[in-house]
C-alpha positions as CSV (number, residue, x, y, z in Angstrom):
1,M,-3.4,-3.4,-8.8
2,K,-1.1,-3.3,-12.0
3,F,-2.2,-0.8,-14.9
4,P,-1.4,-2.2,-18.2
5,V,1.9,-0.6,-19.2
6,P,1.4,0.6,-22.5
7,V,-1.7,2.7,-22.0
8,Y,-0.6,4.1,-18.7
9,F,3.1,5.0,-19.5
10,E,2.1,6.5,-23.0
11,A,-0.4,8.6,-21.1
12,I,2.4,10.0,-18.9
13,R,4.6,10.6,-21.7
14,L,1.8,12.6,-23.4
15,L,1.4,14.6,-20.1
16,E,5.1,15.5,-20.1
17,K,4.7,16.9,-23.5
18,A,1.5,18.9,-23.0
19,D,2.2,22.8,-22.8
20,E,-0.6,23.5,-20.6
21,R,-2.3,21.5,-18.2
22,P,-6.0,21.0,-18.2
23,N,-8.4,22.6,-15.7
24,L,-11.4,21.0,-13.7
25,E,-13.6,21.5,-16.6
26,Q,-11.4,19.9,-19.4
27,I,-10.6,17.0,-16.8
28,A,-14.4,16.5,-16.6
29,E,-14.6,16.4,-20.3
30,Q,-11.8,14.1,-20.9
31,L,-13.4,11.6,-18.3
32,Q,-16.5,11.3,-20.7
33,S,-14.3,10.2,-23.5
34,S,-14.7,7.2,-25.3
35,D,-11.0,6.6,-25.4
36,V,-9.6,5.1,-22.3
37,R,-6.2,6.7,-22.7
38,E,-8.0,9.9,-22.5
39,R,-9.7,8.9,-19.3
40,V,-6.3,7.6,-17.9
41,L,-4.9,11.3,-18.7
42,A,-7.8,12.9,-17.0
43,M,-7.0,10.8,-13.7
44,I,-3.3,11.4,-13.9
45,E,-4.2,15.1,-13.7
46,L,-7.0,14.8,-11.0
47,Q,-4.3,13.1,-8.6
48,K,-1.7,15.9,-8.8
49,E,-1.3,17.9,-5.8
50,A,-2.2,21.1,-7.2
51,V,-5.8,20.0,-7.8
52,P,-7.8,20.4,-4.4
53,A,-9.2,17.2,-3.1
54,Q,-12.5,18.7,-2.5
55,S,-12.8,20.0,-5.9
56,A,-11.6,16.7,-7.3
57,L,-13.7,14.6,-5.2
58,P,-17.0,14.7,-7.7
59,L,-14.8,13.8,-10.5
60,I,-13.2,10.8,-8.6
61,K,-16.7,9.6,-7.4
62,E,-17.7,9.6,-11.1
63,A,-14.6,7.6,-12.0
64,L,-15.5,5.2,-9.5
65,V,-18.4,3.8,-11.6
66,D,-16.3,4.0,-15.0
67,Q,-16.8,0.8,-17.0
68,N,-13.1,0.3,-17.0
69,I,-11.2,-1.2,-14.2
70,Q,-8.1,1.1,-14.6
71,I,-10.1,4.1,-14.3
72,R,-12.1,2.7,-11.2
73,G,-8.6,1.5,-9.6
74,M,-7.2,4.9,-10.3
75,A,-10.1,6.4,-8.7
76,A,-9.6,4.4,-5.6
77,F,-6.3,5.3,-5.2
78,A,-6.9,9.0,-5.6
79,L,-9.5,9.0,-2.5
80,G,-6.3,7.4,-0.4
81,I,-3.8,10.1,-1.7
82,K,-6.2,13.3,-1.8
83,P,-8.4,12.5,1.3
84,T,-11.7,14.0,2.2
85,S,-14.2,13.4,4.8
86,E,-15.8,11.1,2.2
87,S,-12.8,9.1,1.7
88,L,-13.0,6.4,4.6
89,S,-16.6,5.5,3.6
90,L,-16.1,5.5,0.0
91,L,-13.0,3.1,0.4
92,V,-14.7,1.1,2.9
93,Q,-17.7,0.2,0.8
94,I,-15.5,-0.7,-2.2
95,L,-13.4,-2.9,0.3
96,E,-16.8,-4.7,1.6
97,S,-18.8,-4.9,-1.4
98,D,-17.1,-4.7,-4.9
99,S,-17.1,-7.7,-6.9
100,D,-13.5,-7.3,-8.4
101,H,-10.5,-8.4,-6.4
102,N,-8.4,-5.8,-8.0
103,M,-10.8,-2.9,-6.7
104,R,-11.0,-4.5,-3.3
105,S,-7.3,-4.7,-2.9
106,M,-6.9,-1.2,-4.2
107,A,-9.4,0.1,-1.6
108,A,-7.3,-1.8,1.0
109,G,-4.1,0.0,0.0
110,S,-5.7,3.2,-0.1
111,L,-7.1,3.0,3.5
112,G,-3.5,2.7,4.6
113,Y,-2.5,6.0,2.9
114,L,-5.4,7.6,4.7
115,E,-3.8,6.6,8.4
116,D,-7.2,6.7,9.6
117,K,-7.4,4.0,12.8
118,R,-11.2,3.9,12.1
119,A,-10.4,1.5,9.1
120,L,-8.9,-1.1,11.3
121,E,-11.8,-3.4,11.7
122,S,-12.6,-3.3,8.1
123,L,-8.8,-4.1,7.1
124,R,-9.2,-6.9,9.9
125,H,-12.3,-8.4,8.4
126,A,-11.2,-8.1,4.7
127,F,-7.7,-10.3,5.9
128,Y,-10.0,-12.8,7.4
129,E,-12.9,-13.0,5.4
130,D,-11.9,-12.1,1.6
131,T,-10.9,-15.1,-0.3
132,H,-8.3,-13.4,-2.6
133,W,-4.8,-13.4,-1.4
134,L,-4.2,-10.1,-3.0
135,V,-6.7,-8.4,-0.9
136,Q,-5.3,-10.0,2.1
137,F,-2.0,-8.7,1.0
138,S,-2.8,-5.2,0.8
139,A,-4.9,-5.3,3.9
140,A,-2.0,-6.4,6.0
141,V,0.0,-3.6,4.4
142,A,-2.3,-1.1,5.2
143,L,-2.6,-2.3,8.8
144,G,1.1,-1.5,9.3
145,N,0.3,2.0,7.9
146,L,-2.0,2.4,10.5
147,K,0.5,2.1,13.1
148,D,-2.0,0.6,15.5
149,L,-1.1,-2.1,18.0
150,Q,-4.4,-3.5,17.9
151,A,-3.6,-5.1,14.4
152,Q,-0.7,-7.1,16.1
153,S,-3.2,-10.4,16.2
154,V,-4.1,-10.3,12.6
155,L,-0.5,-9.8,11.4
156,L,0.8,-12.6,13.6
157,E,-1.8,-14.9,11.8
158,A,-0.2,-13.6,8.5
159,L,2.9,-14.5,9.4
160,E,2.0,-18.3,9.6
161,S,0.5,-17.9,5.8
162,S,1.8,-20.4,3.3
163,Q,1.8,-17.5,0.8
164,M,5.2,-15.7,1.3
165,L,3.7,-12.5,-0.1
166,L,1.6,-12.3,3.1
167,Q,4.7,-13.0,5.4
168,E,6.4,-10.3,3.8
169,A,3.6,-8.0,4.2
170,A,3.1,-9.0,7.9
171,I,7.0,-8.6,9.0
172,A,7.0,-5.1,7.2
173,A,4.0,-4.1,9.1
174,L,4.8,-5.6,12.6
175,G,8.1,-3.3,12.1
176,E,6.0,-0.4,11.1
177,I,3.7,-0.8,14.3
178,G,6.8,-1.2,16.5
179,A,5.4,-4.6,17.7
180,I,8.8,-5.3,19.9
181,E,6.9,-7.6,22.2
182,V,6.7,-10.2,19.1
183,L,10.2,-10.1,17.9
184,D,11.0,-13.6,18.9
185,R,8.5,-14.6,16.2
186,L,10.3,-12.4,13.8
187,L,13.7,-13.6,14.3
188,P,13.3,-17.2,12.8
189,F,12.7,-15.5,9.3
190,A,16.3,-14.8,9.0
191,E,16.7,-18.6,7.8
192,S,14.1,-18.2,5.3
193,E,15.3,-19.0,1.9
194,D,13.4,-16.2,0.3
195,W,15.9,-13.1,0.1
196,M,12.8,-10.6,0.3
197,I,11.8,-12.1,3.5
198,R,15.0,-11.5,4.8
199,K,15.2,-7.9,3.4
200,R,11.8,-7.2,4.9
201,L,13.1,-8.8,8.2
202,A,16.1,-6.5,8.1
203,E,14.3,-3.7,7.2
204,A,11.5,-4.2,10.3
205,L,14.5,-4.7,12.8
206,G,15.6,-1.1,12.4
207,N,12.3,0.0,13.8
208,L,12.4,-2.4,16.6
209,P,15.1,-1.0,19.1
210,D,16.2,-3.9,21.3
211,P,19.7,-5.5,21.4
212,R,18.2,-8.6,19.8
213,S,17.3,-6.8,16.9
214,T,21.2,-5.5,16.8
215,V,22.5,-8.8,17.0
216,M,20.4,-10.0,14.2
217,L,21.2,-7.5,11.9
218,R,25.1,-8.0,12.3
219,D,24.3,-11.1,11.1
220,L,22.3,-10.0,8.0
221,E,24.8,-7.7,7.1
222,Q,27.0,-10.9,5.8
223,D,23.8,-12.1,4.0
224,S,24.9,-13.6,0.6
225,N,22.4,-11.4,-1.1
226,V,23.5,-7.7,-1.4
227,Q,20.3,-5.8,-1.0
228,V,19.7,-8.0,2.5
229,A,23.1,-6.9,3.7
230,E,22.5,-3.2,2.5
231,A,19.3,-3.2,4.4
232,A,20.8,-4.5,7.4
233,Q,23.4,-2.2,7.4
234,R,21.0,0.9,7.5
235,S,18.7,-0.6,9.9
236,R,21.6,-1.1,12.4
237,Q,22.7,2.3,11.6
238,R,19.2,3.6,12.5
239,L,19.0,1.5,15.5
240,A,22.5,2.8,16.8
241,E,20.6,6.4,17.2
242,L,17.7,4.9,19.2
243,L,19.5,2.6,21.7
């Protein structure tokens, strides 16, 4: 989910100017403000590393029912980067029942941040059953973050999608989980007309130590797109240390 740029970055600018950082009581007050910008500021503060996750949780849960989608999305994100014992269940509930696809997508992404393999089934279900491509995309990315080979079958289906973004997510995720056994399914994407797919492949191959990866990376180093070529070079250097 993308936050509206004017509000979000103006909030960050104001925070940078502030001499004092608000405490939890001040954050709680800000979350009650009728001004969305003030509530965004509060959520930015709440996400900071200095605020203990357990202390932030009651305010995050409050923000999850805010009337503004920005605030709710930031709260879902906070559950992923400030994990507590409740984060998994709260995010699964959002993923499975929220009516807004942006929230479901954010929940899926945050489940990936948790890196908790108990989220596997919920993410798998979201990929197969959710009708919005953005949720499917986030679920595929999160499955890679779990680094669980049980996600492989879902990601192979994503490779066959007509949505290039889903293909990108699947390629990256299969690299993350180290799925060397499906390398033959990945290599043909070197011929894709989409440079981002070729770049994702180059990055993924760096996590798949196999002579075939090295050969393909040499080819991708000659790619007409500079970003693809540079990604291939980095990955080949990484593989040289692994093989």
